[in-house]
C-alpha positions as CSV (number, residue, x, y, z in Angstrom):
1,M,0.2,0.1,-0.1
2,R,1.0,3.6,-0.4
3,S,1.3,6.6,1.7
4,I,-0.2,9.9,2.4
5,H,0.9,12.6,4.9
6,L,-2.5,14.2,5.4
7,A,-3.6,17.1,7.8
8,D,-7.0,17.9,9.1
9,A,-8.9,21.3,9.7
10,S,-6.8,21.3,13.1
11,S,-3.7,20.8,11.4
12,R,-3.1,17.6,12.8
13,D,-1.2,15.5,10.4
14,A,-0.2,11.8,10.0
15,Y,1.2,9.3,7.2
16,L,-1.5,7.0,6.1
17,R,-2.2,4.4,4.0
18,F,-4.5,4.1,0.9
19,V,-5.4,1.6,-1.5
20,S,-7.7,1.8,-4.8
21,V,-11.5,1.0,-4.5
22,R,-12.2,-1.4,-7.2
23,A,-15.7,-1.3,-8.9
24,P,-17.4,-4.8,-8.4
25,S,-17.4,-7.3,-11.2
26,P,-20.0,-7.1,-14.0
27,P,-22.6,-9.4,-14.5
28,Q,-21.0,-12.9,-16.3
29,R,-22.4,-13.5,-19.5
30,V,-23.7,-16.7,-20.4
31,V,-25.3,-18.4,-23.1
32,D,-27.2,-22.0,-22.6
33,G,-25.6,-22.1,-19.2
34,R,-21.9,-21.7,-20.9
35,P,-19.8,-18.7,-19.9
36,V,-19.0,-16.1,-22.8
37,A,-15.2,-15.3,-23.5
38,M,-14.4,-12.0,-25.6
39,R,-11.8,-13.4,-28.6
40,R,-9.6,-11.5,-30.5
41,L,-9.2,-12.8,-34.4
42,L,-7.1,-11.7,-37.2
43,A,-9.2,-10.2,-40.1
44,S,-6.7,-9.7,-42.7
45,G,-2.8,-9.7,-43.6
46,E,-0.6,-7.1,-44.0
47,A,-1.0,-8.2,-48.1
48,N,-4.9,-7.8,-48.0
49,T,-5.4,-3.9,-46.4
50,H,-7.2,-1.8,-48.9
51,E,-4.0,0.4,-49.2
52,T,-1.7,-2.2,-50.2
53,L,-4.8,-3.5,-52.4
54,A,-5.1,-0.2,-54.0
55,D,-1.5,0.4,-54.8
56,K,-1.5,-2.9,-56.5
57,H,-4.7,-3.0,-58.6
58,G,-5.1,0.9,-59.1
59,E,-8.6,1.9,-60.7
60,A,-8.8,-1.8,-61.5
61,L,-9.2,-2.6,-57.8
62,G,-13.4,-3.1,-57.7
63,Q,-13.2,-5.4,-60.5
64,A,-10.2,-7.4,-59.0
65,L,-12.4,-7.9,-55.6
66,I,-15.1,-9.1,-57.5
67,D,-13.3,-11.4,-59.6
68,G,-10.9,-13.0,-57.3
69,D,-11.7,-11.7,-53.5
70,P,-7.6,-10.8,-53.0
71,E,-8.8,-9.0,-49.6
72,L,-9.4,-12.5,-48.4
73,D,-6.4,-14.7,-47.0
74,L,-7.7,-17.8,-46.3
75,E,-4.6,-19.1,-44.3
76,L,-4.9,-16.0,-41.9
77,I,-8.3,-15.3,-41.1
78,G,-10.0,-16.4,-38.2
79,R,-6.8,-17.1,-36.1
80,P,-6.8,-16.1,-32.7
81,I,-4.5,-13.3,-31.3
82,E,-2.9,-14.4,-28.3
83,R,-0.5,-11.4,-27.7
84,T,0.4,-8.3,-29.1
85,N,3.5,-5.9,-29.0
86,T,3.1,-1.7,-29.6
87,V,5.0,-0.8,-32.8
88,F,5.5,2.8,-34.0
89,L,5.4,3.7,-37.2
90,D,6.2,7.0,-39.1
91,S,3.8,9.0,-41.2
92,S,5.1,6.5,-44.5
93,R,3.9,3.7,-42.3
94,Q,7.6,2.4,-41.5
95,I,8.6,1.0,-38.5
96,L,10.4,3.1,-36.3
97,R,13.4,1.6,-34.2
98,M,13.4,3.9,-31.6
99,A,10.6,5.4,-29.7
100,P,9.9,8.8,-30.9
101,D,10.3,12.0,-28.8
102,L,6.9,12.7,-27.1
103,V,5.1,16.1,-27.4
104,E,2.2,17.3,-25.3
105,V,-0.6,19.1,-27.1
106,I,-2.7,21.6,-25.6
107,L,-6.2,22.0,-26.3
108,D,-8.9,24.9,-26.0
109,P,-12.2,24.0,-24.9
110,F,-13.5,23.9,-28.3
111,G,-10.8,21.3,-29.0
112,Q,-8.3,23.9,-31.3
113,E,-4.8,23.3,-30.6
114,K,-3.3,26.2,-28.2
115,E,0.2,25.0,-27.9
116,R,2.8,22.4,-28.0
117,R,5.5,21.5,-25.7
118,A,8.0,19.1,-24.2
119,P,6.4,17.1,-21.6
120,E,7.9,18.1,-18.0
121,D,8.3,15.5,-15.2
122,R,5.5,15.9,-13.1
123,F,6.8,14.5,-8.8
124,A,4.4,13.0,-6.7
125,N,3.2,15.2,-3.6
126,V,1.4,13.5,-1.5
127,S,3.8,11.9,0.9
128,E,6.2,14.7,0.9
129,E,7.3,16.5,4.1
130,I,4.5,19.4,3.8
131,P,1.5,17.1,4.2
132,V,-1.9,17.4,1.9
133,R,-4.1,19.8,3.8
134,F,-8.0,20.6,4.1
135,T,-8.8,23.9,1.8
136,K,-11.8,26.1,2.7
137,T,-13.5,24.5,-0.3
138,R,-16.5,22.4,0.9
139,I,-19.2,21.0,-1.5
140,S,-22.4,18.9,-0.8
141,R,-22.2,15.2,-1.9
142,A,-25.3,16.0,-4.0
143,D,-23.7,19.0,-5.7
144,A,-20.3,17.4,-5.6
145,V,-21.5,14.2,-8.1
146,R,-23.4,16.9,-10.5
147,R,-20.3,19.1,-10.8
148,F,-17.7,16.5,-11.1
149,A,-16.8,13.3,-13.1
150,F,-15.2,11.2,-10.3
151,S,-13.1,8.2,-12.3
152,R,-11.3,7.0,-9.3
153,T,-11.7,6.3,-5.6
154,L,-9.0,5.5,-3.0
155,Q,-9.9,4.8,0.5
156,L,-7.6,5.8,3.2
157,W,-6.7,3.2,6.1
158,H,-5.4,3.2,9.8
159,T,-2.7,1.4,10.8
160,D,-2.8,1.5,14.6
161,G,-5.2,3.2,17.3
162,L,-4.1,6.7,16.8
163,S,-4.3,6.6,13.2
164,Y,-7.9,5.3,13.4
165,E,-8.9,8.1,16.0
166,F,-7.9,10.7,13.4
167,L,-9.4,8.9,10.3
168,H,-12.7,8.6,12.2
169,G,-12.9,12.2,13.2
170,I,-12.7,13.4,9.9
171,A,-15.3,11.0,8.6
172,A,-17.7,11.7,11.5
173,E,-17.4,15.5,10.6
174,L,-17.7,15.0,7.4
175,D,-20.5,12.5,7.2
176,A,-22.6,14.5,9.8
177,A,-22.2,17.8,7.5
178,D,-23.1,15.5,4.6
179,E,-20.1,17.2,2.7
180,M,-17.1,16.7,0.9
181,V,-13.9,18.9,1.5
182,L,-11.1,19.9,-1.1
183,L,-7.6,19.1,-0.2
184,A,-4.4,20.5,-2.0
185,A,-0.7,20.0,-1.6
186,G,2.2,22.3,-1.6
187,E,3.5,25.1,0.4
188,K,-0.1,27.3,0.2
189,A,-2.4,24.3,-0.3
190,R,-2.9,25.1,-4.0
191,D,-1.4,22.3,-6.0
192,P,-3.6,19.6,-7.3
193,L,-2.5,15.7,-6.0
194,V,0.0,13.9,-7.9
195,L,0.2,10.1,-7.0
196,Q,3.0,9.3,-8.7
197,L,5.8,10.3,-10.7
198,N,4.4,11.6,-14.1
199,G,0.8,10.9,-12.9
200,L,-2.2,12.7,-13.6
201,P,-2.9,15.9,-11.7
202,W,-6.1,15.3,-9.6
203,R,-8.6,17.3,-8.2
204,A,-9.3,15.3,-4.7
205,F,-12.4,15.6,-2.6
206,L,-12.5,13.9,0.9
207,E,-15.8,11.9,1.8
208,G,-16.4,10.4,5.1
209,R,-19.0,7.3,6.0
210,V,-19.7,6.3,9.7
211,N,-22.0,3.7,11.3
212,H,-22.4,1.7,13.9
213,S,-19.7,-0.4,12.8
214,G,-16.9,1.7,12.1
215,Y,-15.9,4.1,9.2
216,C,-15.2,4.8,5.5
217,L,-12.8,7.5,4.4
218,L,-12.9,7.7,0.9
219,L,-10.9,10.2,-1.3
220,R,-12.5,10.9,-4.9
221,L,-10.3,11.9,-7.5
222,S,-11.5,14.1,-10.7
223,N,-9.7,15.8,-13.3
224,L,-13.0,16.8,-15.4
225,E,-15.6,19.4,-14.2
226,L,-18.9,19.1,-15.7
227,K,-19.4,22.7,-16.9
228,A,-20.9,24.2,-20.1
229,P,-18.2,25.2,-22.6
230,P,-17.8,29.0,-22.9
231,A,-19.4,30.6,-25.9
232,K,-17.5,30.8,-29.0
233,P,-16.4,34.1,-30.0
């Protein structure tokens, strides 16, 4: 399990463990009582693609398809694909022997390119000496699910009695208020959370649940706010 350095609203801090919360398994698909499995099958070979056939036959491709079915390779079609490897191609569809340089493309809300730049290393900031802290932003749970798309959930775990008391107190406070609190990293508590090297920057909301048998403290992660796009100029 990975760790996070967390401080509460009273500036009490602790190093805690967190794990990813997995979604429940989907219903099993069966036909006549037997499970259905997805398989990938080969559709054509390199010599049977439309581009290759167009280069070979030119304007006579249509008649060639009628006369001889050159797009069908009965030795290859239908073979199961077990393993695949990623191959990079250049603009001429030639295999690159070395991985290309990555370029980060910045788009505006309308999908138009704004900027291109070399990607920079983004370092994790959740287990640093400066803890992740509460911000002044609190939002009700009902409003949060309408304003943000939460694509990942982490659960904070206690490791001893003191961390149990620490996390249980946070969960009880948030559950009683029916609110989620925004967390932030950095010296001024303004930075999004980055969980690992070159990981995505997340807007993180802490949600607490308490009942007679214990507590549950969840870190809801989002990098997408649900709002109408600005009007085009």
